[in-house]
Structures are given as structure tokens and as C-alpha cells.
Backbone as CSV, one residue per row, in Angstrom:
resi,resn,N_x,N_y,N_z,CA_x,CA_y,CA_z,C_x,C_y,C_z
1,MET,0.851,-1.175,0.000,0.000,0.000,0.000,0.897,1.238,0.000
2,ILE,0.587,2.169,-0.876,1.311,3.427,-0.982,0.522,4.482,-0.214
3,VAL,1.181,5.178,0.698,0.536,6.235,1.471,1.262,7.546,1.168
4,ALA,0.583,8.445,0.467,1.144,9.746,0.107,0.465,10.819,0.952
5,LYS,1.278,11.576,1.669,0.756,12.633,2.522,1.734,13.799,2.507
6,PRO,1.350,14.955,3.007,2.272,16.091,3.010,3.531,15.792,3.814
7,ARG,4.639,16.300,3.311,5.912,16.110,4.015,5.893,16.869,5.337
8,THR,6.608,16.340,6.296,6.695,16.966,7.610,7.329,18.343,7.509
9,SER,8.341,18.482,6.655,9.015,19.778,6.510,8.064,20.830,5.942
10,THR,7.186,20.423,5.026,6.210,21.355,4.464,5.238,21.818,5.539
11,LEU,4.726,20.883,6.315,3.784,21.235,7.385,4.450,22.096,8.449
12,PHE,5.703,21.796,8.772,6.431,22.581,9.767,6.638,24.014,9.280
13,SER,7.006,24.160,8.005,7.228,25.503,7.445,5.951,26.323,7.466
14,PHE,4.850,25.740,7.004,3.591,26.468,6.992,3.083,26.710,8.411
15,GLY,3.305,25.777,9.311,2.904,25.965,10.702,3.676,27.091,11.362
16,THR,4.978,27.160,11.102,5.793,28.241,11.651,5.351,29.584,11.092
17,PHE,5.107,29.625,9.777,4.630,30.866,9.159,3.294,31.287,9.756
18,THR,2.389,30.338,9.935,1.072,30.649,10.495,1.188,31.146,11.934
19,LEU,2.045,30.523,12.712,2.228,30.942,14.101,2.804,32.352,14.184
20,LEU,3.860,32.620,13.419,4.471,33.952,13.440,3.526,35.006,12.855
21,GLY,2.824,34.654,11.806,1.866,35.583,11.212,0.728,35.904,12.149
22,THR,0.234,34.899,12.852,-0.846,35.118,13.822,-0.361,35.996,14.972
23,LEU,0.863,35.774,15.400,1.443,36.603,16.461,1.556,38.062,16.002
24,ALA,2.059,38.280,14.788,2.171,39.639,14.256,0.794,40.269,14.079
25,LEU,-0.161,39.479,13.629,-1.527,39.978,13.454,-2.134,40.377,14.797
26,ALA,-1.941,39.555,15.808,-2.471,39.854,17.141,-1.836,41.127,17.710
27,MET,-0.533,41.286,17.499,0.139,42.494,17.992,-0.399,43.743,17.302
28,ASN,-0.640,43.657,16.005,-1.152,44.811,15.276,-2.593,45.113,15.641
29,VAL,-3.396,44.087,15.892,-4.778,44.321,16.332,-4.783,44.983,17.704
30,SER,-3.885,44.551,18.588,-3.835,45.180,19.916,-3.390,46.638,19.809
31,VAL,-2.452,46.946,18.908,-2.043,48.338,18.694,-3.212,49.141,18.140
32,LEU,-3.938,48.536,17.213,-5.087,49.213,16.608,-6.167,49.517,17.645
33,LEU,-6.371,48.615,18.584,-7.415,48.798,19.593,-7.003,49.728,20.734
34,THR,-5.714,49.774,21.042,-5.274,50.572,22.197,-4.767,51.955,21.830
35,SER,-4.265,52.120,20.635,-3.702,53.418,20.255,-4.797,54.336,19.714
36,PRO,-4.817,55.579,20.168,-5.834,56.499,19.657,-5.606,56.862,18.184
37,THR,-4.360,56.924,17.760,-4.055,57.217,16.345,-2.978,56.240,15.862
38,PRO,-3.394,55.054,15.412,-2.396,54.089,14.949,-1.723,54.546,13.652
39,ARG,-0.520,54.084,13.458,0.246,54.433,12.253,-0.367,53.764,11.041
40,TRP,-0.043,54.269,9.866,-0.589,53.754,8.610,-0.146,52.319,8.350
41,TYR,1.091,51.972,8.747,1.594,50.635,8.472,0.884,49.561,9.298
42,THR,0.235,49.932,10.375,-0.569,48.975,11.136,-1.724,48.478,10.276
43,TYR,-2.361,49.407,9.581,-3.441,49.024,8.671,-2.906,48.205,7.497
44,ALA,-1.760,48.601,6.982,-1.169,47.887,5.842,-0.827,46.443,6.211
45,ILE,-0.272,46.257,7.394,0.060,44.902,7.843,-1.202,44.062,7.985
46,LEU,-2.249,44.636,8.539,-3.511,43.908,8.698,-4.113,43.536,7.347
47,VAL,-4.083,44.465,6.405,-4.682,44.228,5.089,-3.918,43.152,4.322
48,VAL,-2.611,43.101,4.481,-1.805,42.103,3.760,-1.797,40.763,4.488
49,LEU,-1.623,40.795,5.783,-1.402,39.562,6.544,-2.663,38.735,6.757
50,LEU,-3.787,39.366,6.993,-5.017,38.612,7.271,-5.433,37.719,6.095
51,PRO,-5.537,38.240,4.863,-5.906,37.344,3.758,-4.866,36.256,3.505
52,LEU,-3.599,36.594,3.704,-2.537,35.613,3.497,-2.640,34.470,4.494
53,LEU,-2.880,34.790,5.745,-3.035,33.743,6.762,-4.283,32.896,6.526
54,VAL,-5.376,33.530,6.139,-6.598,32.774,5.847,-6.346,31.818,4.686
55,PHE,-5.664,32.288,3.647,-5.351,31.441,2.497,-4.499,30.242,2.907
56,VAL,-3.462,30.468,3.704,-2.575,29.370,4.123,-3.333,28.368,4.980
57,VAL,-4.146,28.841,5.894,-4.895,27.925,6.763,-5.844,27.063,5.935
58,ILE,-6.536,27.676,4.983,-7.472,26.917,4.159,-6.723,25.980,3.220
59,ARG,-5.739,26.484,2.541,-5.036,25.720,1.501,-4.223,24.560,2.084
60,VAL,-3.534,24.787,3.168,-2.624,23.770,3.692,-3.259,22.917,4.781
61,PHE,-3.841,23.530,5.774,-4.287,22.758,6.917,-5.689,22.168,6.759
62,LEU,-6.626,22.940,6.254,-7.970,22.386,6.092,-8.041,21.399,4.932
63,ARG,-7.200,21.583,3.916,-7.185,20.669,2.771,-6.090,19.602,2.912
64,TYR,-5.603,19.375,4.132,-4.621,18.329,4.405,-5.209,17.009,3.940
65,LYS,-4.476,16.307,3.077,-5.018,15.062,2.536,-3.984,13.951,2.608
66,VAL,-4.513,12.747,2.727,-3.710,11.536,2.699,-4.291,10.666,1.592
67,VAL,-3.433,10.240,0.677,-3.864,9.408,-0.439,-3.271,8.021,-0.248
68,ARG,-4.132,7.021,-0.238,-3.683,5.637,-0.134,-3.986,4.941,-1.454
69,ALA,-2.978,4.285,-1.998,-3.150,3.577,-3.269,-2.746,2.122,-3.068
70,GLY,-3.586,1.234,-3.547,-3.322,-0.193,-3.440,-4.606,-0.967,-3.618
71,ASN,-4.484,-2.241,-3.897,-5.645,-3.111,-4.101,-6.588,-2.572,-5.178
72,ASN,-6.012,-2.007,-6.235,-6.782,-1.453,-7.367,-7.765,-0.375,-6.948
73,GLN,-7.382,0.446,-5.982,-8.228,1.567,-5.604,-7.381,2.709,-5.053
74,LEU,-7.966,3.892,-5.068,-7.378,5.083,-4.462,-8.324,5.560,-3.372
75,GLU,-7.775,5.854,-2.222,-8.583,6.362,-1.117,-8.078,7.745,-0.746
76,LEU,-8.946,8.735,-0.818,-8.616,10.101,-0.431,-9.188,10.344,0.950
77,SER,-8.331,10.764,1.855,-8.762,11.017,3.219,-8.398,12.452,3.589
78,PHE,-9.370,13.188,4.096,-9.158,14.544,4.581,-9.405,14.516,6.083
79,PRO,-8.366,14.257,6.900,-8.559,14.073,8.342,-9.135,15.291,9.065
80,VAL,-8.762,16.492,8.666,-9.262,17.679,9.355,-10.749,17.858,9.089
81,LEU,-11.169,17.593,7.855,-12.581,17.710,7.497,-13.377,16.446,7.811
82,ARG,-12.667,15.390,8.216,-13.258,14.098,8.556,-14.083,13.498,7.418
83,THR,-13.506,13.540,6.218,-14.170,12.936,5.064,-13.223,11.958,4.384
84,LYS,-13.809,10.950,3.766,-13.059,9.953,2.999,-13.799,9.683,1.707
85,HIS,-13.026,9.477,0.656,-13.583,9.083,-0.630,-12.734,7.933,-1.147
86,ALA,-13.370,6.832,-1.469,-12.656,5.680,-2.018,-13.100,5.482,-3.466
87,TYR,-12.133,5.325,-4.347,-12.411,5.139,-5.766,-11.682,3.898,-6.263
88,LYS,-12.384,3.084,-6.995,-11.728,1.999,-7.697,-11.013,2.619,-8.892
89,LEU,-9.978,1.950,-9.389,-9.203,2.513,-10.494,-10.033,2.664,-11.761
90,GLU,-11.127,1.912,-11.874,-12.009,2.075,-13.029,-12.698,3.439,-13.014
91,HIS,-12.805,4.056,-11.833,-13.472,5.349,-11.713,-12.538,6.529,-11.929
92,VAL,-11.295,6.255,-12.268,-10.369,7.330,-12.641,-10.623,7.641,-14.106
93,ALA,-11.059,8.871,-14.393,-11.338,9.264,-15.779,-10.040,9.556,-16.509
94,LEU,-9.172,10.356,-15.923,-7.886,10.733,-16.517,-6.877,10.985,-15.415
95,TRP,-5.624,10.821,-15.765,-4.557,11.264,-14.876,-3.417,11.766,-15.731
96,GLN,-2.685,12.722,-15.191,-1.597,13.327,-15.948,-0.539,13.848,-14.996
97,GLU,0.700,13.733,-15.407,1.796,14.337,-14.663,2.296,15.534,-15.461
98,ASN,2.122,16.718,-14.902,2.594,17.942,-15.543,4.001,18.237,-15.061
99,VAL,4.899,18.532,-15.993,6.282,18.857,-15.662,6.571,20.265,-16.176
100,VAL,7.040,21.130,-15.277,7.349,22.513,-15.629,8.795,22.789,-15.241
101,ARG,9.552,23.330,-16.192,10.929,23.726,-15.894,10.890,25.096,-15.233
102,THR,11.475,25.202,-14.034,11.411,26.443,-13.276,12.744,27.179,-13.246
103,GLY,13.722,26.666,-13.886,15.044,27.286,-13.918,15.946,26.454,-14.799
104,LYS,17.227,26.707,-14.709,18.165,25.958,-15.549,18.117,24.460,-15.272
105,ASN,18.160,24.111,-14.007,18.198,22.691,-13.652,17.065,22.281,-12.721
106,ARG,16.062,23.124,-12.555,14.982,22.836,-11.626,13.727,22.400,-12.378
107,VAL,13.027,21.428,-11.806,11.805,20.906,-12.418,10.744,20.782,-11.328
108,TYR,9.519,21.230,-11.646,8.384,21.061,-10.742,7.418,20.084,-11.402
109,LYS,7.023,19.066,-10.655,6.098,18.057,-11.174,4.822,18.102,-10.353
110,GLU,3.702,17.945,-11.066,2.406,17.917,-10.400,1.577,16.786,-10.993
111,LEU,0.999,15.993,-10.119,0.133,14.899,-10.535,-1.311,15.351,-10.397
112,ALA,-2.068,15.241,-11.488,-3.483,15.598,-11.478,-4.295,14.357,-11.837
113,ILE,-5.277,14.049,-11.012,-6.140,12.889,-11.237,-7.584,13.386,-11.254
114,ARG,-8.310,13.075,-12.314,-9.732,13.421,-12.391,-10.533,12.133,-12.305
115,PHE,-11.520,12.138,-11.416,-12.359,10.974,-11.207,-13.655,11.110,-11.999
116,ALA,-14.373,10.023,-12.131,-15.601,9.999,-12.933,-16.674,10.923,-12.374
117,ASP,-16.672,11.171,-11.068,-17.676,12.054,-10.479,-17.324,13.536,-10.604
118,GLY,-16.213,13.845,-11.273,-15.825,15.230,-11.503,-14.813,15.773,-10.512
119,ARG,-14.562,15.061,-9.427,-13.578,15.506,-8.433,-12.178,15.423,-9.038
120,THR,-11.351,16.429,-8.759,-9.974,16.457,-9.247,-9.031,16.529,-8.056
121,LEU,-7.969,15.750,-8.114,-6.957,15.715,-7.069,-5.646,16.170,-7.685
122,LYS,-4.977,17.155,-7.069,-3.685,17.636,-7.550,-2.684,17.563,-6.416
123,MET,-1.488,17.072,-6.753,-0.424,16.940,-5.768,0.907,17.266,-6.418
124,GLY,1.723,18.065,-5.748,3.052,18.402,-6.238,4.095,17.481,-5.638
125,HIS,5.168,17.237,-6.402,6.178,16.280,-5.926,6.997,16.810,-4.762
126,GLN,7.060,18.128,-4.586,7.835,18.676,-3.478,7.047,18.716,-2.180
127,GLU,5.738,18.595,-2.265,4.915,18.719,-1.068,4.524,17.389,-0.442
128,ILE,4.516,16.306,-1.209,4.012,15.041,-0.658,5.077,13.956,-0.686
129,THR,4.888,12.985,0.184,5.769,11.824,0.203,5.270,10.807,-0.821
130,GLU,6.087,9.910,-1.207,5.732,8.789,-2.085,5.227,9.220,-3.466
131,TYR,5.596,10.401,-3.924,5.142,10.875,-5.232,5.590,9.947,-6.363
132,PRO,6.874,9.576,-6.449,7.295,8.702,-7.564,6.593,7.350,-7.561
133,ARG,6.372,6.787,-6.380,5.700,5.489,-6.304,4.241,5.588,-6.744
134,LEU,3.578,6.705,-6.416,2.190,6.897,-6.820,2.072,7.035,-8.336
135,VAL,2.984,7.791,-8.944,2.982,7.941,-10.409,3.277,6.599,-11.071
136,ALA,4.226,5.854,-10.531,4.546,4.536,-11.089,3.363,3.575,-10.951
137,TYR,2.658,3.648,-9.827,1.486,2.796,-9.605,0.409,3.082,-10.642
138,LEU,0.116,4.359,-10.865,-0.885,4.723,-11.867,-0.432,4.325,-13.267
139,GLY,0.855,4.510,-13.552,1.387,4.126,-14.856,1.329,2.635,-15.097
140,GLN,1.469,1.859,-14.046,1.418,0.405,-14.164,-0.028,-0.098,-14.248
141,LYS,-0.909,0.456,-13.422,-2.272,-0.070,-13.325,-3.219,0.489,-14.387
142,ILE,-3.122,1.776,-14.684,-4.059,2.380,-15.657,-3.300,3.283,-16.651
143,PRO,-2.407,2.700,-17.447,-1.645,3.525,-18.388,-2.506,4.132,-19.501
144,LYS,-3.615,3.492,-19.835,-4.466,3.992,-20.924,-5.250,5.245,-20.526
145,LYS,-5.373,5.493,-19.245,-6.129,6.660,-18.801,-5.232,7.883,-18.610
146,ARG,-3.969,7.726,-18.947,-3.057,8.871,-18.885,-3.374,9.765,-20.067
147,GLY,-3.729,10.999,-19.782,-4.141,11.866,-20.876,-4.028,13.317,-20.522
148,GLY,-4.518,14.149,-21.405,-4.433,15.589,-21.232,-5.540,16.124,-20.357
149,LEU,-5.162,16.615,-19.213,-6.106,17.250,-18.299,-5.993,18.739,-18.486
150,GLY,-7.084,19.404,-18.679,-7.049,20.857,-18.819,-6.615,21.521,-17.530
151,LYS,-6.064,22.700,-17.652,-5.558,23.420,-16.463,-6.683,23.874,-15.587
């Protein structure tokens, strides 16, 4: 069984950013509430930091997913949202590995899987564990469904 989940280093980095950002946000809110005439940059920090923190919390922590592949099925688990979706490999409509060159010697890979019910799963190779094994598993089990997925 292949278990692909976010890397610990990725979660630690985003967790540290969220903690420091929340601390900075709390300090600026306290300045805003206690100071009779807060400086302009207090507002600027709030306007920039609040949407950024909300985006990170939603994108990384609420959408935390674990993908299990084996026994001719894929199981998507979202532990924070307490939901699970199990798909047999016959229910995979398309899958594709997108490769983008990001520099002279750097490559970013993303695996996109579209299921028959319309749900799409995207995972980057730098963010999750077991990425090569998952791509190899799909290539071995359902090579005919490898195709062009629209962006």
C-alpha cells in the first residue's frame, strides 16, 4: 500500500509561518485597539497579513489530505474535514503528470487525477511523500487513462 501525505518539513514551514503571522496579526490588532491614532503601516500589515493567513490555513491545513493507493483503488482522506472518498481505479477518468521547468536545472512536477464524479486531485512532488511510487502505480495499473487534463 502506498501512502502519500504532506511532508513533515512542508507542514512545519507552513505551521511556523502561520504561528508567526498570527502573532504579528495579534500584535497589530492590539495596537489598533489601544492606540488612539495608529500608524498607517498597522493598517497595511492587517490588510496584507489577514488574507494571506486565511489562504494558508485553508489551503494547507484544512485541505490536508492523505492518499492511499493499493488493491486497485485510491482512497482520499481529509482528516481535518473528517471525510473519505474511495475510488476503484475504473473510476479514474484521466490522470496526468505535468512537468514545468522552473530554472536551468529545476523541475516542478504535479500529478493531477480526475475521477468519474468530476472531483480532481492535484499533488506536487515537493509537497508530498511517495510521489514517484504513486505515479509509477498509476502508470502500471491504468496507463491507458493517462491523458491531457485541462488546467
